[in-house]
MMTF fields as JSON, N, C-alpha, C and O atoms, coordinates in Angstrom:
{
  "mmtfVersion": "1.0.0",
  "mmtfProducer": "UNKNOWN",
  "numBonds": 343,
  "numAtoms": 344,
  "numGroups": 86,
  "numChains": 1,
  "numModels": 1,
  "chainsPerModel": [1],
  "groupsPerChain": [86],
  "chainIdList": ["A"],
  "bondAtomList": [4, 2, 8, 6, 12, 10, 16, 14, 20, 18, 24, 22, 28, 26, 32, 30, 36, 34, 40, 38, 44, 42, 48, 46, 52, 50, 56, 54, 60, 58, 64, 62, 68, 66, 72, 70, 76, 74, 80, 78, 84, 82, 88, 86, 92, 90, 96, 94, 100, 98, 104, 102, 108, 106, 112, 110, 116, 114, 120, 118, 124, 122, 128, 126, 132, 130, 136, 134, 140, 138, 144, 142, 148, 146, 152, 150, 156, 154, 160, 158, 164, 162, 168, 166, 172, 170, 176, 174, 180, 178, 184, 182, 188, 186, 192, 190, 196, 194, 200, 198, 204, 202, 208, 206, 212, 210, 216, 214, 220, 218, 224, 222, 228, 226, 232, 230, 236, 234, 240, 238, 244, 242, 248, 246, 252, 250, 256, 254, 260, 258, 264, 262, 268, 266, 272, 270, 276, 274, 280, 278, 284, 282, 288, 286, 292, 290, 296, 294, 300, 298, 304, 302, 308, 306, 312, 310, 316, 314, 320, 318, 324, 322, 328, 326, 332, 330, 336, 334, 340, 338],
  "bondOrderList": [1, 1, 1, 1, 1, 1, 1, 1, 1, 1, 1, 1, 1, 1, 1, 1, 1, 1, 1, 1, 1, 1, 1, 1, 1, 1, 1, 1, 1, 1, 1, 1, 1, 1, 1, 1, 1, 1, 1, 1, 1, 1, 1, 1, 1, 1, 1, 1, 1, 1, 1, 1, 1, 1, 1, 1, 1, 1, 1, 1, 1, 1, 1, 1, 1, 1, 1, 1, 1, 1, 1, 1, 1, 1, 1, 1, 1, 1, 1, 1, 1, 1, 1, 1, 1],
  "groupList": [{"groupName": "LEU", "atomNameList": ["N", "CA", "C", "O"], "elementList": ["N", "C", "C", "O"], "formalChargeList": [0, 0, 0, 0], "bondAtomList": [1, 0, 2, 1, 3, 2], "bondOrderList": [1, 1, 2], "singleLetterCode": "L", "chemCompType": "L-PEPTIDE LINKING"}, {"groupName": "GLN", "atomNameList": ["N", "CA", "C", "O"], "elementList": ["N", "C", "C", "O"], "formalChargeList": [0, 0, 0, 0], "bondAtomList": [1, 0, 2, 1, 3, 2], "bondOrderList": [1, 1, 2], "singleLetterCode": "Q", "chemCompType": "L-PEPTIDE LINKING"}, {"groupName": "VAL", "atomNameList": ["N", "CA", "C", "O"], "elementList": ["N", "C", "C", "O"], "formalChargeList": [0, 0, 0, 0], "bondAtomList": [1, 0, 2, 1, 3, 2], "bondOrderList": [1, 1, 2], "singleLetterCode": "V", "chemCompType": "L-PEPTIDE LINKING"}, {"groupName": "SER", "atomNameList": ["N", "CA", "C", "O"], "elementList": ["N", "C", "C", "O"], "formalChargeList": [0, 0, 0, 0], "bondAtomList": [1, 0, 2, 1, 3, 2], "bondOrderList": [1, 1, 2], "singleLetterCode": "S", "chemCompType": "L-PEPTIDE LINKING"}, {"groupName": "PHE", "atomNameList": ["N", "CA", "C", "O"], "elementList": ["N", "C", "C", "O"], "formalChargeList": [0, 0, 0, 0], "bondAtomList": [1, 0, 2, 1, 3, 2], "bondOrderList": [1, 1, 2], "singleLetterCode": "F", "chemCompType": "L-PEPTIDE LINKING"}, {"groupName": "THR", "atomNameList": ["N", "CA", "C", "O"], "elementList": ["N", "C", "C", "O"], "formalChargeList": [0, 0, 0, 0], "bondAtomList": [1, 0, 2, 1, 3, 2], "bondOrderList": [1, 1, 2], "singleLetterCode": "T", "chemCompType": "L-PEPTIDE LINKING"}, {"groupName": "GLU", "atomNameList": ["N", "CA", "C", "O"], "elementList": ["N", "C", "C", "O"], "formalChargeList": [0, 0, 0, 0], "bondAtomList": [1, 0, 2, 1, 3, 2], "bondOrderList": [1, 1, 2], "singleLetterCode": "E", "chemCompType": "L-PEPTIDE LINKING"}, {"groupName": "CYS", "atomNameList": ["N", "CA", "C", "O"], "elementList": ["N", "C", "C", "O"], "formalChargeList": [0, 0, 0, 0], "bondAtomList": [1, 0, 2, 1, 3, 2], "bondOrderList": [1, 1, 2], "singleLetterCode": "C", "chemCompType": "L-PEPTIDE LINKING"}, {"groupName": "ILE", "atomNameList": ["N", "CA", "C", "O"], "elementList": ["N", "C", "C", "O"], "formalChargeList": [0, 0, 0, 0], "bondAtomList": [1, 0, 2, 1, 3, 2], "bondOrderList": [1, 1, 2], "singleLetterCode": "I", "chemCompType": "L-PEPTIDE LINKING"}, {"groupName": "ASP", "atomNameList": ["N", "CA", "C", "O"], "elementList": ["N", "C", "C", "O"], "formalChargeList": [0, 0, 0, 0], "bondAtomList": [1, 0, 2, 1, 3, 2], "bondOrderList": [1, 1, 2], "singleLetterCode": "D", "chemCompType": "L-PEPTIDE LINKING"}, {"groupName": "ARG", "atomNameList": ["N", "CA", "C", "O"], "elementList": ["N", "C", "C", "O"], "formalChargeList": [0, 0, 0, 0], "bondAtomList": [1, 0, 2, 1, 3, 2], "bondOrderList": [1, 1, 2], "singleLetterCode": "R", "chemCompType": "L-PEPTIDE LINKING"}, {"groupName": "ALA", "atomNameList": ["N", "CA", "C", "O"], "elementList": ["N", "C", "C", "O"], "formalChargeList": [0, 0, 0, 0], "bondAtomList": [1, 0, 2, 1, 3, 2], "bondOrderList": [1, 1, 2], "singleLetterCode": "A", "chemCompType": "L-PEPTIDE LINKING"}, {"groupName": "PRO", "atomNameList": ["N", "CA", "C", "O"], "elementList": ["N", "C", "C", "O"], "formalChargeList": [0, 0, 0, 0], "bondAtomList": [1, 0, 2, 1, 3, 2], "bondOrderList": [1, 1, 2], "singleLetterCode": "P", "chemCompType": "L-PEPTIDE LINKING"}, {"groupName": "ASN", "atomNameList": ["N", "CA", "C", "O"], "elementList": ["N", "C", "C", "O"], "formalChargeList": [0, 0, 0, 0], "bondAtomList": [1, 0, 2, 1, 3, 2], "bondOrderList": [1, 1, 2], "singleLetterCode": "N", "chemCompType": "L-PEPTIDE LINKING"}, {"groupName": "LYS", "atomNameList": ["N", "CA", "C", "O"], "elementList": ["N", "C", "C", "O"], "formalChargeList": [0, 0, 0, 0], "bondAtomList": [1, 0, 2, 1, 3, 2], "bondOrderList": [1, 1, 2], "singleLetterCode": "K", "chemCompType": "L-PEPTIDE LINKING"}, {"groupName": "TYR", "atomNameList": ["N", "CA", "C", "O"], "elementList": ["N", "C", "C", "O"], "formalChargeList": [0, 0, 0, 0], "bondAtomList": [1, 0, 2, 1, 3, 2], "bondOrderList": [1, 1, 2], "singleLetterCode": "Y", "chemCompType": "L-PEPTIDE LINKING"}, {"groupName": "HIS", "atomNameList": ["N", "CA", "C", "O"], "elementList": ["N", "C", "C", "O"], "formalChargeList": [0, 0, 0, 0], "bondAtomList": [1, 0, 2, 1, 3, 2], "bondOrderList": [1, 1, 2], "singleLetterCode": "H", "chemCompType": "L-PEPTIDE LINKING"}, {"groupName": "GLY", "atomNameList": ["N", "CA", "C", "O"], "elementList": ["N", "C", "C", "O"], "formalChargeList": [0, 0, 0, 0], "bondAtomList": [1, 0, 2, 1, 3, 2], "bondOrderList": [1, 1, 2], "singleLetterCode": "G", "chemCompType": "PEPTIDE LINKING"}],
  "groupTypeList": [0, 1, 2, 3, 4, 5, 0, 6, 0, 6, 4, 3, 7, 5, 8, 0, 0, 9, 10, 11, 6, 2, 5, 0, 1, 11, 5, 3, 9, 3, 5, 6, 11, 5, 12, 1, 9, 13, 2, 2, 14, 0, 3, 2, 12, 8, 10, 15, 6, 12, 13, 2, 4, 0, 3, 3, 13, 11, 13, 0, 16, 10, 15, 6, 2, 16, 12, 0, 17, 5, 4, 3, 16, 3, 3, 17, 12, 6, 4, 5, 5, 5, 2, 14, 2, 10],
  "groupIdList": [1, 2, 3, 4, 5, 6, 7, 8, 9, 10, 11, 12, 13, 14, 15, 16, 17, 18, 19, 20, 21, 22, 23, 24, 25, 26, 27, 28, 29, 30, 31, 32, 33, 34, 35, 36, 37, 38, 39, 40, 41, 42, 43, 44, 45, 46, 47, 48, 49, 50, 51, 52, 53, 54, 55, 56, 57, 58, 59, 60, 61, 62, 63, 64, 65, 66, 67, 68, 69, 70, 71, 72, 73, 74, 75, 76, 77, 78, 79, 80, 81, 82, 83, 84, 85, 86],
  "secStructList": [7, 7, 7, 7, 7, 7, 7, 7, 7, 7, 7, 7, 6, 6, 1, 7, 7, 1, 3, 3, 3, 3, 3, 3, 3, 7, 7, 7, 1, 1, 7, 7, 1, 7, 4, 4, 4, 4, 3, 3, 3, 3, 3, 3, 3, 7, 7, 7, 7, 7, 7, 7, 7, 3, 3, 3, 3, 3, 1, 7, 1, 7, 7, 7, 7, 7, 7, 6, 6, 7, 7, 7, 1, 7, 7, 7, 7, 7, 7, 7, 3, 3, 3, 3, 3, 7],
  "xCoordList": [-16.824, -16.668, -17.134, -18.197, -16.353, -16.722, -16.655, -15.691, -17.681, -17.753, -17.996, -18.805, -17.302, -17.484, -18.131, -17.844, -19.011, -19.698, -19.453, -19.37, -19.34, -19.313, -20.506, -20.639, -21.366, -22.53, -22.32, -21.95, -22.555, -22.5, -23.89, -24.37, -24.516, -25.882, -25.876, -25.128, -26.699, -26.823, -28.245, -29.208, -28.366, -29.676, -29.995, -29.099, -31.259, -31.723, -31.795, -32.249, -31.353, -31.423, -32.816, -33.061, -33.732, -35.1, -35.894, -36.874, -35.478, -36.107, -34.988, -34.215, -34.904, -33.827, -34.257, -35.233, -33.525, -33.801, -32.767, -31.648, -33.137, -32.168, -31.52, -30.512, -32.099, -31.523, -31.682, -32.585, -30.788, -30.903, -31.014, -30.256, -31.955, -32.139, -31.867, -32.432, -30.994, -30.57, -30.729, -30.353, -31.289, -31.378, -30.575, -30.809, -29.629, -28.82, -29.15, -29.209, -29.366, -29.676, -28.833, -28.828, -28.124, -27.332, -28.127, -28.662, -28.205, -28.902, -27.938, -26.924, -28.273, -27.408, -28.258, -29.347, -27.753, -28.428, -28.062, -28.661, -27.081, -26.634, -27.567, -28.291, -27.532, -28.255, -27.37, -26.207, -27.929, -27.137, -27.664, -28.863, -26.747, -27.133, -27.737, -28.608, -27.268, -27.762, -28.164, -27.454, -29.288, -29.692, -30.137, -30.213, -30.433, -30.91, -29.833, -30.157, -28.565, -27.513, -27.195, -26.197, -28.025, -27.808, -28.48, -28.391, -29.145, -29.842, -29.313, -29.169, -29.029, -28.633, -29.407, -29.535, -29.916, -30.628, -29.811, -29.471, -29.504, -28.706, -29.528, -30.304, -29.353, -29.96, -28.856, -28.339, -28.506, -27.384, -27.84, -28.696, -27.273, -27.631, -27.041, -25.969, -27.756, -27.29, -26.727, -27.368, -25.524, -24.894, -24.706, -24.139, -25.176, -25.087, -23.891, -23.654, -23.145, -22.025, -22.605, -23.426, -22.181, -22.744, -22.193, -20.981, -23.076, -22.698, -23.303, -24.515, -22.486, -22.962, -22.736, -21.608, -23.797, -23.711, -23.988, -25.036, -23.058, -23.227, -23.42, -22.694, -24.388, -24.561, -24.843, -25.462, -24.391, -24.585, -25.061, -24.838, -25.71, -26.197, -25.996, -26.402, -25.382, -25.105, -25.558, -25.579, -25.923, -26.323, -25.139, -25.295, -23.968, -22.73, -21.708, -21.681, -20.868, -19.883, -18.462, -17.513, -18.302, -16.968, -17.063, -17.912, -16.193, -16.171, -14.764, -13.788, -14.651, -13.362, -13.398, -14.312, -12.394, -12.323, -11.094, -9.988, -11.296, -10.207, -10.189, -11.239, -8.999, -8.945, -9.71, -9.778, -10.279, -11.08, -10.257, -9.148, -10.797, -10.151, -9.21, -8.659, -8.996, -8.06, -8.765, -8.098, -10.07, -10.806, -11.489, -12.365, -11.087, -11.581, -12.836, -13.475, -13.207, -14.392, -15.671, -15.636, -16.773, -18.049, -18.305, -17.659, -19.241, -19.515, -20.013, -20.641, -19.729, -20.128, -21.587, -22.326, -21.997, -23.403, -23.747, -22.906, -24.959, -25.426, -25.503, -25.914, -25.109, -25.178, -25.748, -25.7, -26.285, -26.895, -26.277, -26.157, -25.887, -25.391, -26.229, -26.383, -26.762, -27.568, -26.799, -26.338, -26.649, -25.964, -26.965, -27.633, -27.07, -27.975, -27.155, -26.185, -27.544, -26.891, -27.871, -28.987, -27.458, -28.33, -27.609, -28.146],
  "yCoordList": [-25.275, -24.329, -22.958, -22.838, -21.941, -20.574, -19.697, -19.756, -18.889, -17.977, -16.582, -16.394, -15.602, -14.202, -13.426, -13.652, -12.504, -11.65, -10.2, -9.846, -9.381, -7.932, -7.36, -7.541, -6.671, -6.037, -4.533, -3.938, -3.936, -2.48, -2.005, -2.291, -1.282, -0.817, 0.683, 1.419, 1.122, 2.552, 2.963, 2.345, 4.025, 4.466, 5.834, 6.626, 6.093, 7.384, 8.367, 8.016, 9.586, 10.605, 11.21, 12.03, 10.828, 11.332, 10.513, 11.004, 9.277, 8.438, 7.982, 7.088, 8.589, 8.283, 7.167, 7.305, 6.073, 4.935, 4.895, 5.381, 4.32, 4.24, 2.866, 2.711, 1.853, 0.51, -0.182, 0.135, -1.133, -2.009, -3.439, -3.849, -4.181, -5.566, -6.475, -6.292, -7.455, -8.356, -9.787, -10.108, -10.645, -12.071, -12.827, -12.669, -13.646, -14.469, -15.928, -16.358, -16.694, -18.108, -18.9, -18.614, -19.891, -20.792, -22.069, -22.641, -22.518, -23.764, -24.725, -24.318, -25.989, -27.021, -28.212, -28.429, -28.975, -30.215, -31.365, -32.438, -31.146, -32.194, -32.275, -31.33, -33.422, -33.594, -33.079, -33.466, -32.198, -31.583, -31.988, -32.188, -32.102, -32.457, -31.272, -31.453, -30.041, -28.842, -27.771, -26.777, -27.959, -26.952, -25.628, -24.619, -25.62, -24.382, -23.305, -22.127, -23.675, -22.65, -22.091, -21.391, -22.391, -21.874, -20.527, -19.975, -20.001, -18.711, -17.76, -18.128, -16.542, -15.506, -14.235, -13.869, -13.576, -12.308, -11.224, -11.342, -10.189, -9.084, -7.805, -7.553, -7.015, -5.688, -4.737, -4.841, -3.824, -2.922, -1.467, -1.15, -0.581, 0.841, 1.437, 1.038, 2.389, 3.089, 4.433, 5.192, 4.707, 5.994, 6.705, 6.151, 7.914, 8.691, 9.622, 10.283, 9.665, 10.596, 11.987, 12.178, 12.961, 14.305, 14.946, 15.07, 15.338, 16.067, 17.457, 17.598, 18.464, 19.836, 20.454, 20.502, 20.919, 21.57, 23.053, 23.432, 23.881, 25.322, 25.895, 25.546, 26.764, 27.504, 28.949, 29.227, 29.859, 31.272, 32.027, 31.621, 33.119, 33.999, 35.427, 35.767, 36.259, 37.637, 38.591, 38.237, 39.814, 40.795, 41.638, 42.417, 41.494, 42.114, 41.016, 40.039, 41.159, 40.129, 40.575, 39.825, 41.789, 42.287, 43.04, 43.916, 42.695, 43.331, 43.834, 43.189, 44.973, 45.476, 45.522, 46.09, 44.919, 44.886, 45.666, 45.408, 46.639, 47.466, 47.387, 47.246, 47.478, 47.511, 48.716, 49.756, 48.57, 49.628, 50.91, 50.893, 52.005, 53.308, 53.657, 54.757, 52.767, 53.078, 53.48, 53.876, 53.396, 53.725, 55.064, 55.197, 56.061, 57.418, 57.758, 58.769, 56.983, 57.271, 56.916, 56.248, 57.373, 57.006, 55.513, 54.861, 55.007, 53.574, 53.23, 54.051, 52.026, 51.563, 51.153, 51.399, 50.53, 50.133, 49.008, 48.175, 49.008, 47.94, 46.653, 46.668, 45.543, 44.281, 43.202, 43.294, 42.186, 41.068, 39.778, 39.563, 38.922, 37.592, 36.581, 36.682, 35.618, 34.568, 33.269, 32.876, 32.589, 31.3, 30.256, 30.422, 29.172, 28.09, 26.887, 26.518, 26.283, 25.088, 23.937, 24.014, 22.856, 21.68, 20.496, 19.388],
  "zCoordList": [19.463, 18.363, 18.839, 19.447, 18.569, 18.938, 17.697, 16.934, 17.502, 16.367, 16.902, 17.811, 16.345, 16.755, 15.626, 14.451, 16.003, 15.04, 15.404, 16.58, 14.4, 14.591, 13.839, 12.628, 14.566, 13.952, 13.938, 14.95, 12.807, 12.708, 12.307, 11.211, 13.208, 12.989, 12.754, 13.396, 11.844, 11.574, 11.904, 11.449, 12.711, 13.169, 12.597, 12.305, 12.444, 11.96, 13.118, 14.208, 12.888, 13.94, 14.04, 14.925, 13.159, 13.272, 14.295, 14.855, 14.538, 15.559, 16.487, 16.143, 17.652, 18.583, 19.528, 20.265, 19.498, 20.365, 21.48, 21.312, 22.614, 23.711, 23.828, 24.518, 23.149, 23.21, 21.861, 21.088, 21.594, 20.424, 20.947, 21.826, 20.404, 20.815, 19.62, 18.542, 19.832, 18.766, 19.265, 20.392, 18.413, 18.717, 17.667, 16.469, 18.115, 17.23, 17.504, 18.656, 16.42, 16.568, 15.585, 14.388, 16.09, 15.254, 15.036, 15.986, 13.785, 13.488, 12.804, 12.237, 12.87, 12.321, 11.898, 12.429, 10.945, 10.543, 11.47, 11.399, 12.339, 13.257, 14.46, 14.773, 15.123, 16.378, 17.496, 17.61, 18.327, 19.385, 20.752, 20.941, 21.695, 23.054, 23.807, 24.659, 23.487, 24.192, 23.176, 23.019, 22.486, 21.489, 22.1, 21.399, 23.407, 24.045, 24.095, 24.25, 23.967, 24.013, 22.624, 22.455, 21.641, 20.28, 20.042, 18.945, 21.051, 20.917, 21.979, 23.145, 21.564, 22.522, 22.171, 21.002, 23.205, 23.033, 23.721, 24.898, 22.991, 23.51, 23.512, 22.591, 24.535, 24.61, 25.047, 26.159, 24.179, 24.459, 24.342, 23.515, 25.167, 25.055, 23.783, 23.328, 23.23, 22.034, 22.466, 23.193, 22.007, 22.282, 20.957, 20.015, 20.894, 19.662, 19.724, 20.735, 18.64, 18.545, 18.317, 17.42, 19.126, 18.938, 17.667, 17.496, 16.805, 15.588, 15.676, 15.835, 15.577, 15.637, 14.264, 13.772, 13.661, 12.363, 12.554, 13.078, 12.134, 12.235, 10.84, 9.909, 10.704, 9.461, 9.827, 10.854, 8.994, 9.305, 8.076, 6.936, 8.348, 7.296, 7.776, 8.887, 6.965, 7.36, 6.26, 5.081, 6.668, 5.669, 5.175, 4.235, 5.79, 5.3, 5.082, 5.831, 4.069, 3.774, 4.094, 3.862, 4.626, 4.969, 6.289, 6.454, 7.219, 8.529, 8.807, 8.424, 9.468, 9.932, 11.447, 12.045, 12.056, 13.505, 13.927, 13.451, 14.838, 15.338, 16.864, 17.491, 17.46, 18.933, 19.461, 18.806, 20.635, 21.25, 21.37, 21.904, 20.877, 20.995, 19.861, 19.86, 18.884, 17.797, 16.518, 15.562, 16.459, 15.244, 15.446, 16.3, 14.658, 14.89, 14.089, 14.383, 13.122, 12.307, 13.07, 14.103, 12.541, 13.153, 12.942, 12.121, 13.689, 13.581, 12.183, 11.515, 11.758, 10.431, 10.41, 11.364, 9.321, 9.202, 10.182, 10.522, 10.609, 11.483, 10.677, 9.516, 11.285, 10.571, 11.484, 12.711, 10.838, 11.553, 11.051, 9.845, 11.984, 11.647, 12.415, 13.632, 11.701, 12.297, 12.238, 11.166, 13.37, 13.431, 13.878, 14.899, 13.108, 13.453, 13.882, 13.22, 14.985, 15.497, 15.379, 15.894, 14.696, 14.576, 15.186, 15.204]
}
C-alpha cells in the first residue's frame, strides 16, 4: 500500500528558518512484519519567495517633466520623494 501526502506550510517572515523538519508516522491495529518502515523523518530547505513592497511619500503631488533645454522658465520648487523598500 502506498499513500501520498502534500503538506503546505506557511512560515512567518519575522522568524526566518532555513529548514523544515517533518516526521510522519503511520499506525495500524494490524500486526506488521516490518513496523520500522512506518516512520519517515524529512528535513527540507525552506525557500522564501521574494516580496518587495514599495511605498512612497512626496511633498509635491504634481510634477512637470520637460526634455533638457526645452523649458525656458526658472526651475520650479524643490521637492522631496521618499521611497521605502521592504
